[in-house]
C-alpha positions in Angstrom: -0.1 0.0 -0.1 1.2 3.3 -0.8 1.8 6.2 1.4 -0.8 8.2 -0.2 -3.3 5.4 0.1 -2.5 5.1 3.9 -2.9 8.9 4.2 -6.2 8.8 2.5 -7.5 5.9 4.5 -6.4 7.7 7.7 -8.0 10.8 6.7 -11.3 8.9 6.0 -11.1 7.2 9.2 -10.7 10.5 10.9 -13.6 12.0 9.3 -15.8 9.1 10.3 -14.7 9.4 13.9 -15.3 13.2 13.7 -19.0 12.6 12.4 -19.7 10.0 15.2 -18.1 12.5 18.0 -20.4 15.5 16.4 -23.4 13.2 16.4 -22.9 12.2 20.0 -22.5 15.8 20.9 -25.6 16.7 18.9 -27.6 14.1 20.9 -26.5 15.4 24.2 -27.5 19.0 23.2 -30.9 18.1 21.8 -31.5 16.3 25.0 -30.8 19.2 27.1 -33.4 21.9 28.1 -31.8 24.2 30.7 -35.2 25.8 31.5 -36.3 22.4 33.0 -32.9 22.0 35.0 -31.9 23.3 38.5 -29.3 26.0 38.7 -26.8 23.2 39.9 -27.8 20.7 37.0 -27.1 23.6 34.5 -23.7 24.1 36.0 -22.9 20.4 36.0 -24.0 20.3 32.3 -21.7 23.3 31.5 -18.7 21.6 33.5 -19.4 18.4 31.3 -19.2 20.0 27.9 -16.7 22.8 28.5 -13.9 20.8 26.9 -15.7 21.1 23.5 -18.3 23.7 24.1 -16.9 26.9 25.8 -20.3 28.0 27.1 -18.6 30.5 29.9 -16.6 32.2 27.1 -19.2 32.5 24.8 -21.5 33.9 27.4 -18.8 36.2 28.6 -18.4 37.5 25.2 -21.8 38.2 24.5 -22.4 40.0 27.8 -19.0 42.0 27.9 -20.8 45.4 27.9 -17.9 47.8 28.0 -15.3 45.8 29.2 -12.1 45.6 27.5 -11.3 41.7 28.3 -7.6 40.7 27.4 -8.2 36.9 26.7 -10.6 34.0 26.6 -9.7 32.9 30.0 -11.1 36.2 31.3 -14.2 36.1 29.3 -14.7 32.8 30.7 -14.5 33.7 34.1 -16.7 36.8 33.5 -19.4 34.7 31.7 -19.5 32.3 34.4 -19.7 35.1 37.2 -22.4 36.8 35.2 -24.4 33.6 34.8 -24.1 33.0 38.6 -25.8 36.4 39.2 -28.7 36.0 37.0 -29.3 32.1 36.3 -32.8 32.5 34.7 -31.4 35.0 32.2 -28.2 32.4 31.3 -30.8 29.5 31.0 -32.8 31.6 28.5 -29.4 32.5 26.6 -28.1 28.8 27.0 -31.3 27.4 25.5 -30.7 29.7 22.4 -26.9 29.0 22.2 -27.6 25.3 22.3 -29.8 25.4 19.1 -26.9 27.5 17.4 -24.3 24.8 18.8 -26.6 22.0 17.0 -26.7 23.9 13.7 -22.7 24.3 14.0 -22.6 20.5 14.6 -24.7 19.9 11.8 -22.4 22.0 9.5 -19.2 20.1 10.6 -21.0 16.8 10.0 -22.0 17.8 6.4 -18.8 19.1 5.7 -17.1 15.8 6.9 -19.7 13.7 5.0 -18.9 15.7 1.9 -15.2 15.1 2.2 -15.9 11.3 2.4 -18.2 11.5 -0.5 -15.7 13.4 -2.5 -12.8 10.9 -1.6 -14.8 7.6 -1.9 -16.0 7.1 -5.5 
């Protein structure tokens, strides 16, 4: 087997793994309704997905008001503090943001599926 074939085979396997991972994340997000969860359950949810879904950072960026924040870590801390001050508002935002994340996951899945379709003929 040539190097090119191995490389193509590896990239196709990686694309399939990416699709599986994105689908698992999408299932998790679709099954999550922050408005029906306690504040502590929402925090647990965020902690469980923060490695691939930067919830606190996204919330901090969206609610930065007039702050001049230097880095994502600061946005993350600000977002978490802001959410803790007003969990009902955060839950409302999170519900909308989850829909956006699902759309982003769908785009990534489609891109990987397209990549596979172009390579496998």
